[in-house]
C-alpha positions as CSV (number, residue, x, y, z in Angstrom):
1,M,54.1,-112.0,19.5
2,V,51.5,-113.1,16.7
3,A,53.5,-113.6,13.0
4,G,51.3,-112.9,9.9
5,G,48.2,-111.3,11.8
6,V,46.7,-114.3,12.8
7,P,43.9,-114.1,15.0
8,A,45.4,-116.1,18.6
9,R,43.8,-116.6,21.7
10,V,45.2,-114.9,25.0
11,D,45.0,-116.9,28.3
12,L,45.4,-113.1,30.4
13,K,46.1,-115.2,33.3
14,S,50.0,-116.4,31.8
15,A,50.0,-113.0,29.4
16,G,53.9,-111.9,29.8
17,A,55.1,-108.3,29.5
18,D,55.5,-108.1,25.9
19,F,51.5,-108.7,25.4
20,W,50.3,-106.3,28.5
21,K,52.3,-103.5,26.7
22,R,50.5,-103.8,23.6
23,Y,47.1,-104.2,25.0
24,H,47.7,-101.3,27.1
25,A,48.3,-99.4,23.9
26,Y,45.4,-100.7,22.4
27,R,43.4,-99.6,25.2
28,A,44.7,-96.2,25.1
29,L,43.6,-95.7,21.7
30,R,40.3,-97.1,21.3
31,H,39.5,-95.2,24.7
32,E,40.8,-92.0,22.7
33,E,38.5,-92.4,20.0
34,S,35.3,-93.3,21.8
35,R,35.7,-91.0,25.4
36,P,38.8,-88.6,24.6
37,N,38.0,-86.8,28.0
38,D,37.3,-88.8,30.2
39,P,40.2,-90.8,32.7
40,L,41.4,-94.1,31.2
41,R,41.3,-96.7,34.1
42,P,44.6,-97.7,35.3
43,A,46.5,-100.5,33.9
44,D,46.6,-101.9,37.4
45,I,42.9,-102.2,38.0
46,E,42.5,-103.4,34.2
47,E,44.7,-106.5,34.5
48,M,43.2,-107.4,37.4
49,R,39.7,-107.2,36.2
50,L,40.4,-109.4,33.0
51,K,42.4,-111.9,35.0
52,R,39.6,-112.4,37.1
53,D,37.0,-115.1,36.0
54,S,33.4,-115.5,35.8
55,P,31.8,-117.5,37.8
56,F,28.4,-117.1,35.1
57,D,29.9,-116.7,32.1
58,I,32.1,-118.8,29.2
59,E,34.4,-115.9,27.9
60,Y,37.2,-115.6,24.9
61,R,39.3,-112.8,24.2
62,Y,41.8,-113.0,20.8
63,E,43.9,-110.8,19.4
64,I,45.4,-109.8,16.1
65,A,48.8,-108.5,16.7
66,T,52.0,-108.0,14.3
67,D,55.4,-106.6,15.2
68,G,54.4,-105.7,18.6
69,V,51.4,-103.8,17.7
70,L,47.9,-105.2,18.4
71,L,45.7,-104.3,15.6
72,S,42.4,-106.2,16.6
73,W,40.9,-107.2,19.1
74,F,37.5,-109.4,19.8
75,S,36.2,-111.2,23.3
76,G,33.0,-113.2,23.3
77,S,31.1,-114.4,25.7
78,T,27.9,-116.6,26.4
79,S,26.0,-117.9,29.7
80,K,28.0,-121.0,31.4
81,P,25.6,-124.0,32.0
82,G,24.1,-124.9,35.2
83,T,24.1,-120.9,36.1
84,A,20.9,-119.3,37.0
85,G,18.9,-118.1,33.8
86,H,21.1,-120.5,31.7
87,E,18.0,-121.7,29.6
88,S,16.7,-118.6,28.6
89,N,20.4,-117.4,27.6
90,K,22.2,-120.5,26.2
91,H,21.1,-119.6,22.5
92,L,23.0,-116.5,22.9
93,F,26.6,-115.2,22.4
94,W,28.1,-111.4,22.9
95,S,31.2,-110.7,21.0
96,D,33.0,-107.5,20.8
97,I,35.4,-106.7,17.5
98,Y,37.8,-103.8,17.1
99,V,40.2,-102.8,14.2
100,R,42.9,-100.1,15.1
101,P,41.5,-97.0,12.7
102,D,44.6,-97.0,10.4
103,H,43.8,-100.7,9.6
104,R,40.1,-100.6,8.5
105,R,39.0,-101.3,5.2
106,Q,41.3,-104.0,5.2
107,G,39.6,-106.6,5.7
108,I,40.6,-107.3,9.6
109,A,37.1,-107.7,11.0
110,S,35.8,-110.2,8.2
111,T,39.3,-112.4,9.8
112,W,37.0,-113.4,12.9
113,L,34.2,-114.4,11.5
114,P,35.3,-118.3,11.0
115,L,36.5,-117.7,14.4
116,L,33.0,-116.3,15.7
117,L,31.1,-119.1,14.3
118,E,33.0,-121.8,15.6
119,L,32.4,-120.6,18.9
120,M,28.5,-120.3,18.3
121,D,28.6,-123.9,17.9
122,A,30.8,-125.1,20.2
123,H,28.4,-123.7,22.6
124,G,25.5,-124.3,20.1
125,C,24.5,-120.7,20.0
126,S,22.1,-119.7,17.5
127,V,22.3,-115.6,17.9
128,V,25.1,-113.3,18.1
129,G,25.1,-110.1,19.3
130,I,27.5,-107.1,18.5
131,G,27.4,-103.4,19.5
132,T,29.1,-100.5,17.8
133,E,29.2,-96.8,18.5
134,E,31.6,-95.8,15.2
135,V,30.6,-95.3,12.0
136,S,33.0,-98.0,10.9
137,G,31.1,-100.7,13.2
138,H,27.5,-99.9,11.6
139,A,29.1,-100.2,7.6
140,F,30.9,-103.3,9.0
141,L,27.3,-105.3,10.8
142,R,25.3,-103.8,7.8
143,W,27.7,-105.4,5.7
144,L,27.5,-109.1,7.7
145,G,23.3,-108.5,7.3
146,A,23.1,-108.1,11.3
147,E,20.2,-106.5,12.1
148,P,19.4,-103.3,14.3
149,K,17.6,-104.5,17.5
150,L,18.2,-101.9,20.3
151,S,18.9,-97.8,20.0
152,G,20.6,-96.2,22.7
153,A,22.9,-93.6,24.1
154,E,25.4,-92.3,26.9
155,N,23.6,-89.2,28.3
156,R,25.9,-86.9,30.5
157,L,24.0,-84.6,33.5
158,K,26.5,-81.5,34.1
159,L,26.3,-81.1,37.9
160,A,27.4,-77.4,37.5
161,D,23.8,-77.3,35.7
162,V,21.5,-78.7,38.0
163,N,18.4,-77.3,39.2
164,W,19.1,-77.8,42.8
165,G,15.9,-76.3,43.9
166,M,13.7,-78.5,41.4
167,V,15.7,-81.4,42.6
168,Q,14.5,-80.9,46.4
169,R,10.9,-80.6,45.2
170,W,11.1,-83.7,43.6
171,I,12.7,-84.8,46.9
172,D,9.9,-83.2,49.0
173,E,7.4,-84.2,46.7
174,G,8.2,-88.3,47.0
175,S,7.8,-88.4,50.7
176,Q,4.4,-86.4,50.9
177,R,3.1,-88.4,47.8
178,S,3.7,-91.7,49.2
179,P,3.8,-91.1,53.8
180,Q,4.0,-94.5,53.9
181,T,6.7,-95.5,52.2
182,R,10.0,-96.3,53.6
183,L,13.3,-94.4,51.7
184,E,16.4,-96.5,52.0
185,V,20.1,-94.6,51.2
186,Y,23.0,-97.4,51.6
187,D,26.8,-96.5,50.6
188,G,28.7,-99.5,49.8
189,H,28.0,-103.0,49.7
190,L,24.7,-103.7,51.0
191,P,24.4,-105.6,54.1
192,E,24.8,-109.1,53.8
193,A,21.7,-109.8,55.1
194,M,19.6,-108.2,52.4
195,W,21.2,-110.1,49.5
196,A,18.6,-113.0,50.0
197,D,15.7,-111.1,49.5
198,F,16.9,-107.8,47.3
199,A,18.0,-110.2,44.7
200,P,15.1,-111.0,43.2
201,Q,13.4,-108.3,43.3
202,L,16.4,-106.3,41.4
203,S,15.4,-109.1,39.2
204,S,12.3,-108.6,38.5
205,L,12.8,-105.1,37.9
206,L,15.6,-105.9,35.8
207,N,13.1,-107.6,33.5
208,T,11.1,-104.7,33.1
209,I,14.2,-102.9,31.1
210,P,12.8,-102.1,27.7
211,F,15.2,-104.0,25.2
212,E,13.4,-102.7,22.0
213,N,14.0,-106.0,19.6
214,L,16.5,-107.4,21.3
215,D,16.8,-111.3,21.7
216,I,17.7,-111.7,25.3
217,G,16.8,-113.8,28.4
218,E,15.5,-113.6,31.4
219,I,18.2,-111.3,33.9
220,V,18.4,-113.2,37.2
221,V,20.7,-112.0,39.6
222,T,21.5,-113.9,42.9
223,P,23.4,-113.4,45.9
224,D,26.3,-114.9,44.6
225,H,26.2,-112.4,41.5
226,M,25.8,-109.4,44.1
227,R,28.9,-111.5,45.7
228,D,31.0,-111.8,42.5
229,W,29.9,-108.0,41.7
230,Y,31.4,-106.5,44.9
231,A,34.4,-107.8,44.3
232,R,35.3,-106.4,40.7
233,L,34.1,-103.1,42.2
234,D,36.3,-103.7,45.3
235,L,39.7,-104.5,42.7
236,G,39.3,-100.5,41.5
237,D,38.4,-99.4,44.8
238,E,34.9,-98.2,43.4
239,R,31.8,-97.6,45.4
240,Q,28.3,-98.4,44.7
241,H,25.7,-96.3,46.1
242,T,22.1,-97.3,46.3
243,V,19.0,-95.3,47.2
244,L,15.4,-97.7,47.4
245,T,11.8,-97.7,48.4
246,R,10.0,-100.1,50.5
247,E,6.4,-100.1,50.7
248,P,4.3,-101.1,54.0
249,D,4.1,-104.4,53.2
250,G,8.2,-105.0,53.1
251,V,8.1,-104.9,49.0
252,I,11.1,-102.6,47.1
253,S,8.8,-100.8,44.5
254,A,11.9,-98.5,43.0
255,I,16.2,-98.8,43.1
256,T,18.8,-96.5,41.6
257,D,22.1,-97.6,41.7
258,T,25.4,-95.5,40.7
259,T,29.2,-96.6,41.3
260,W,31.9,-94.1,41.8
261,A,35.7,-94.5,41.7
262,P,39.0,-92.5,42.6
263,H,40.7,-92.9,39.2
264,R,37.5,-91.7,37.7
265,A,36.9,-88.7,40.0
266,S,35.0,-86.7,37.7
267,I,32.3,-88.6,36.9
268,I,29.6,-90.5,38.6
269,E,28.1,-93.6,36.8
270,Q,24.3,-93.8,36.9
271,R,23.9,-97.5,36.5
272,F,19.9,-98.9,36.9
273,T,17.2,-97.2,37.6
274,G,13.4,-98.9,37.4
275,V,10.4,-98.8,39.5
276,R,8.0,-101.5,39.6
277,P,4.8,-101.6,37.6
278,D,2.4,-101.3,40.4
279,A,4.3,-98.4,41.9
280,R,4.6,-96.1,38.8
281,G,2.6,-92.9,38.8
282,R,3.4,-91.5,42.5
283,G,6.6,-89.7,41.9
284,L,9.0,-92.7,42.7
285,G,11.3,-92.3,40.4
286,K,12.0,-88.6,40.3
287,W,12.4,-89.1,44.2
288,I,14.9,-92.3,44.1
289,K,17.0,-90.3,41.1
290,A,16.7,-86.7,43.2
291,T,17.9,-87.9,46.4
292,M,20.9,-89.8,44.9
293,L,22.1,-86.9,43.0
294,A,21.9,-85.0,46.1
295,H,23.3,-87.5,48.1
296,L,26.3,-88.1,45.6
297,H,27.0,-83.8,45.2
298,E,27.8,-83.9,49.0
299,L,29.6,-87.0,48.7
300,Y,31.4,-86.2,45.5
301,P,31.7,-82.2,45.6
302,D,34.4,-81.9,42.8
303,A,32.5,-84.1,40.6
304,K,31.5,-82.7,37.1
305,W,29.6,-85.8,35.4
306,V,26.8,-88.0,36.2
307,A,26.8,-90.5,32.7
308,T,24.2,-92.7,32.3
309,E,22.8,-95.4,29.3
310,N,19.3,-95.6,28.4
311,A,17.7,-97.1,25.6
312,G,16.1,-95.1,22.9
313,S,12.5,-96.4,24.1
314,N,13.1,-95.9,27.4
315,A,10.5,-92.4,27.4
316,P,10.0,-92.3,31.1
317,M,12.7,-92.7,32.4
318,L,14.4,-90.1,29.3
319,A,12.2,-87.7,30.3
320,I,13.3,-88.0,33.7
321,N,16.8,-87.3,32.7
322,K,15.5,-84.9,30.8
323,K,14.3,-82.7,33.3
324,L,17.2,-83.2,35.5
325,G,19.5,-81.4,32.3
326,Y,20.9,-84.8,30.7
327,K,22.2,-84.6,26.9
328,E,23.3,-87.5,24.4
329,Y,27.0,-88.1,24.4
330,R,27.4,-90.5,22.1
331,A,24.7,-93.0,20.3
332,S,25.1,-97.0,20.0
333,T,23.2,-99.9,18.4
334,E,23.0,-103.1,19.5
335,Y,22.8,-105.6,16.3
336,Q,22.2,-109.3,16.1
337,I,22.7,-112.1,13.7
338,G,21.8,-116.0,13.3
339,R,23.8,-118.4,13.5
340,D,22.6,-119.6,10.1
341,D,22.8,-115.8,8.4
342,L,26.3,-115.8,9.7
343,A,27.7,-119.0,8.4
344,A,26.3,-117.9,5.0
345,R,28.1,-114.8,5.4
346,V,31.4,-117.0,6.1
347,K,30.9,-119.5,3.4
348,G,31.4,-116.3,0.7
349,L,34.3,-114.8,2.5
350,P,37.8,-114.7,0.0
351,A,40.3,-117.7,1.1
352,R,42.7,-116.1,3.5
353,K,46.8,-116.1,2.0
354,S,48.7,-118.1,4.4
C-alpha cells in the first residue's frame, strides 16, 4: 500500500498480490476507456510480460495508490548504454502517465513531473516524449508546454467488408509486374539462419518510416532483438506472420508482418509494412498486403478486424489502406518537450503538502 498518494516505484518481480489486484483493476479501467470492445490481455500473460526485463532499455514503473486503489500510473524508459542504436537515442526519454478518470483535474498528473525530470537528469536525457489519445491528456500536455510532433491513428479494417476480388487482383498484378521478384511467406518465428541477413534490412526499412517532427534516433534491429521479440510473443502464444519480397540479387525489397493471439482472436494486428525506396512504383506494397490479408483470412476465418497504426503523413500506406477499407478508429498524438522547458514548469509548481 502507498500511503498518502505518494509516488512509489514498483518492483514488478517482487510485487505481491495486493499490488497485482489494484494494477489489474487499473488496467481494466484504462482498457475500458480506450478499447471498450476489445479483449483484455489475460492477467497472467500481462504479469509475465511486465516481469521480463528488457535487454535494450532501462525501464521505470511507479504508482500512486490509496486505500487499495491505483489512482495514477507512470512508466518511463531510455536506451541502455552499450546497446545497438544507443548513441543516437541516448538523449531521449519515453514516458506514459495515466490518471483514473474520477481523479483527474486534481493535479495528480503534475505530481509526476519532478520525478520525470530527475530520471531524465540521471541518464543525461534532453528530450522526453509522451503520447496521448485522451482529451484530458492533450490538455495536460499543452499545459505542460509540450509540442505535438507526430499525429497518427489506429485504423481498422472490417474483414466482412473486404473486396476479396480486388485483393486477388493485387496479388496477380504483383507477380505480373515483378516476375523476377520472389514472394516469401513465413508463419511463426523466422528461421534463425535468416536473422543476420534479415535484421539489417528490416532496420533499413524501419528508418524510412515518416516520423513527421518527432525527435527520434536510428532504429536498429539485431538478431538479439529478434530473439527477445520472439520470446515475448511466446509468453502469450502470440503468432507472427511475415510476407516479404526478394529481388534476384537476394535483397529484400518489401516486408509486412502481423500478429495474432488466442486471447484476442477477433483482432489481427497489422504491424510494419515497408517498401525500399528504389523498389517503389511496382505495386509491391499492394502485393504483400493483399497476400498477407488473403493468407490470414484462411488461417483465422473467425477474425473480424485487422488493426494497424499509421502516421497521418504516411500518404502511400494510407492510400493502400483506404482502398482496402480501413477506417480511423482512434486518433493519437506524440508530444515532446525539452529538459530545460520541463525544468521551468517543475520550478513553477506549487509546493506539495506533506
